[in-house]
N, C-alpha and C positions, 0 to 999 in steps of 0.2 A: 504493500500499499504506500502511496506516494506521500510526501511531507504535506503537500498542499491538500489532499484529501483528508489527512489527519487533522489539520488546522481547522478545516471548515466543518467536518462532519463527524469528528471524534473518531474512535477506533473501538473495535471489539475487545473484550477482555482476553481473548484467546491470542491477540497480537503480542508476542513477547518482546519484540523489539520496537523501540520508539525512535522517531526522527532524531538525528543528532542535535546536541545542544553546543553552544560556543564555549561556554565556560562552566565550571562548577564552583560553588561557594567553599570557602574555607573556614567560615565563622558565621555567627549569626549577623544578618544584615537587615536594613530597612528595605522593605519590599516596594520601593517607590523611586522613580526617576533614574536617569543615567548616572553611572558610577563605575569606578575601577574595581574589578573582581580578579583576583588571582593574577595581577599584572596586566589584565586586559580591560580597555575602556569600552564597555558595552553601550550600545545605542539602541534606539527604539526598534522594535520587532526581533532583536536578538532573543534566542532561547537560552534560558540559564537554568542549570540544575541546582536547585536549592536544596541542600541536604543537612546543614547545620544549625537550623533554627532552634531557639530555646524551646519553643512549643513545637514538638515533633510533628503535629497535625498540619503545620504550615509548610512542611517540606513537599517538594515536588517539582514539576517543570513550570516554569513561568516564562511570559513573554515581556520583554522589557517595554514600559511605556514612560512617557514624560511625567506622568503623575503615578498613581497606583498601578502596580504590575497586575496582570491578570494571569490565572491558569491557563496553560496551553490546552487547546481543544482536545489533544490526545491524552491528556493527563488530568481531566477535570470531573470525571464521573466515576461512579463506583464500578462500572463495567470496564474502565480503562486500564486498571492496574491489578496484577495478580502477583503472588509470590514468584520471583524468578524473572520479573520484567527486566530487560537490559536497556541501558542508555549509554551511548557513546559520546565523550566530550572531545571536541577537536582541539581546543587551545587551552592556554593557561601554563604557568610555571610548575605547579604542583598537581593540578587536577586533570590534565589531559590523560585520557584512558577510557577504560570500560568500567560500568557501575552496575550493580545488581540490587534490586529490591528484596530485602530479606525478611519482610514481615511474616509472622506466623499465621496470621489470618489471611484468607484469600477467597474473594476478592477483597480489596481494601476499601473502607469507606472513607472517600476524600473529605478532608476538613474535619474528620472525627479521629480516625486512627493515626497514631504517631508513625510516620514513615521512617523505616530504617533503611538508609541507601549506602551502600559500602562499595568502595573501589576495588576492583579485582587486580591483585598484585601477581604477576607471573613468578613462578619459582626460578630463582637465578642461583648460579653457583659462584665460587671464588673467582677472581680474575685470572688466577693461575694455580694450577695444582703443584705447589712448590716442592712437595715430596716426591713428585713424579709418579704418584699413584692414582687410582681411579677416584672419580669424584662422586659421592653419594648425596642426593639432594634430600633435604628435609624441610618441608614447608617452603619458606622463602629464603632459606639460607642454605649454603653448601658446606659440606664437611668432607675431609679426606678419609677415603676408605683404605685402610692399611692393616698390615699384620701387627697384633699387639706387641710383637717383640721389637718393633721398629721405633726408634724415636722420631718425633715429628720434625726434627731438624735435620734428619739424615736422609740423604738422596742415595739411591741404589746406583752404584756405578761400577765400572770394570775394576777400579781400584779395590772393591770389597771382595772380589772373587779370589779365593785362595789366600785370604788374609784373617787375622784374628779380630777384625773390627766387628764387634758384636751387633752394631746397628745395621749392618748390612746383610744381604741375602748370601748365605755361605752354603758350601757343599759339605756339611758334617757327615762323618761316617764313624761308626762305633761309638767311641767316646766323644761326647758333645763338645768338648773343647779342642778336638783335633781336626784341623782342616786339611783337606787333600791338596797337595801341591805336587808339582813335578818331581820334587825330591823324594817323594814317597814311592814312586814307580821303580820297582826292582830293587827295593830296600828292605832290610830286615830290622832297621833301627826305628821304624815307625809302625809297631805292630797294630796301631788302632786305625791306620789308613787303608784304603781299598788297595789290595794287592793281587797279582796274578799268580795264584797257587796252583801247582800241579803236582801229582804224585804226593809226596809227603807235605802235610799242611805247614810245616816249618821251613819249607824251601821255596823261595821266590824265583820266578822266571826272570832271567836277565838275558842280555844279548849274549853272553859267554855260553849259554845253555843251546842256542840255535845251532842246529846241525851237530849236536852232541849227544852222547848216550849216557852222560855222567848222572850218577845218583838216581833219584826217583822222577826225573824229569820226563814229561810225556812229549818227547820230541824224537824226531827221526834223524839219523846221520845224514850228513851231507854225502849223497851218493857218489861213488867214485873217487873220494879223496882218501888216500891212504892215511892221513892223520887222524881221521875219524872212523878208521876200520875196526871191525871185531877181531881182537887178537886170539890166535889159537896156537898154542905151542905143545906139540906132541913130543913127549920124551920117552914113550914106551909102546907107541902105537895105539890103537883103539878105533873107535867110530868117530868121524867128524860129521856132525849133523848140521848143514848149513841151512838158514831160514831167512827168507827175504824180509820177514817182519823184524828180524833182529838187525840186519844190516845188509846192503847190497855189495859191500866189498869187505872180504875177510883176509886179514893178514896172518898167513899161516907159516909157522916155522917147522920144518921137517927135521926133527932131531930124535926120530924113533930108533935109530941104531939098527939092530936086526928085526925090530918090530914091523908090524904092518898097519897102515892107516886106511881104513874103509871109509869111503865118501858115501854117506847115505843120500837117498833121493830127496828132491825138494818137496816139501809138504804142501807148498802153494804154488800156483801159477806165477811165473815171473822169471827173473835172472838173478844170479848171484855169480860173483867173479872172486876166484880164489887166488890171491897172490902169494905164491909158494917159494919160500927161500930154503934150499937144501942146506944143512949144517955139514960139518966135516964127517959126520956118520948119520947120513939119512937113512930113513926106512923106505919101504915100497908103498904103492898105492893100489887099491882095489876099488872098482865102482861098478858092481854088478846090478845096481838098481837102475841104471841108464839103458834105454832102448837103443840108443845110437851112440859110439864112441868114436870120436874124430882125434887122430893122433895118439900118442902114448906118452905117459909121465916119465921123466928122467930120474934116475936114482944116483947120478953122478954127484959127488960132493961139491958144495958151494955153487950149484947152479940155481939160477932164478927162473922160475917157470910160472905159467898161468893155467888156470882150469876155468873154462867158461861154462856154467851150469845153466840150462834152460828147461823150463817146464811149460807145456801148453796142454791143459786137461790131463790126459792120461800118458801123454808122450813126453819122455825126458831125454835130453841130449847133453853130453859132456864133450867139450872141445878143448884139447890140450895145445898150449902154445909154449914153445921152449926157446929160449934165447940161445 
């Protein structure tokens, strides 16, 4: 409904929004003549929201006149106002904004019921979240949402990571006072830190264990490197049982004398290389478990030779290489 229609013919009580007013009062005023309200000089025919009269029944929307003001056509009858009616004020230092009629009775009896007209104040938060945290709104004020362990003056930053600054977010493990830092990795001196345990719980993985069979470490040797080979020293013969799970390269010393070394078959598919060094009194070799034998072993003293063992499913091959 237009402002013009409201002024001439009034409005139904079901109309919740009224035509805008120019200003809203901030105190009790004399409802007569032109005057300055909330920093605005109102003139004849301006609409004014009067809300602060000593007699609450005098509140409402008025039209400015050179003499006594008159109630606006859209706010002068019992059918014109209900609880929740809204009015927007366009100007004024303090009063510009939206207002709501909050009377408990509805409709309102104009000139009898005291009108309670309240400005709507939108919820606003702080100008900045100085702690770098989320903002939680509460009514018309904002508060910082943060962990109870943080001080309101502490900002989370990269400097807090791995430090003992109790106001920062830290990566605590085990004991609450121990912070995980790079010095804890591969160390036995910080038992409360997160460490990479394998095998024995008291042994920590370090770079020295990579490609090594030392201790209880769950690592595999660096294949083909003699320095990480499985050592086998036969002094009286017996059965040599190579296994690719234990190591791909076996460093064998043939010191069996008159004894015989039996090379057992591989238990798993794969390849194992035996690097064999004959002593001054080497023994002999047998390898009956192999389906195919290529070449033959040497029993000459001080000879270095190699046996390449292969298994693919049920087929096993041994290939002898002698320098």
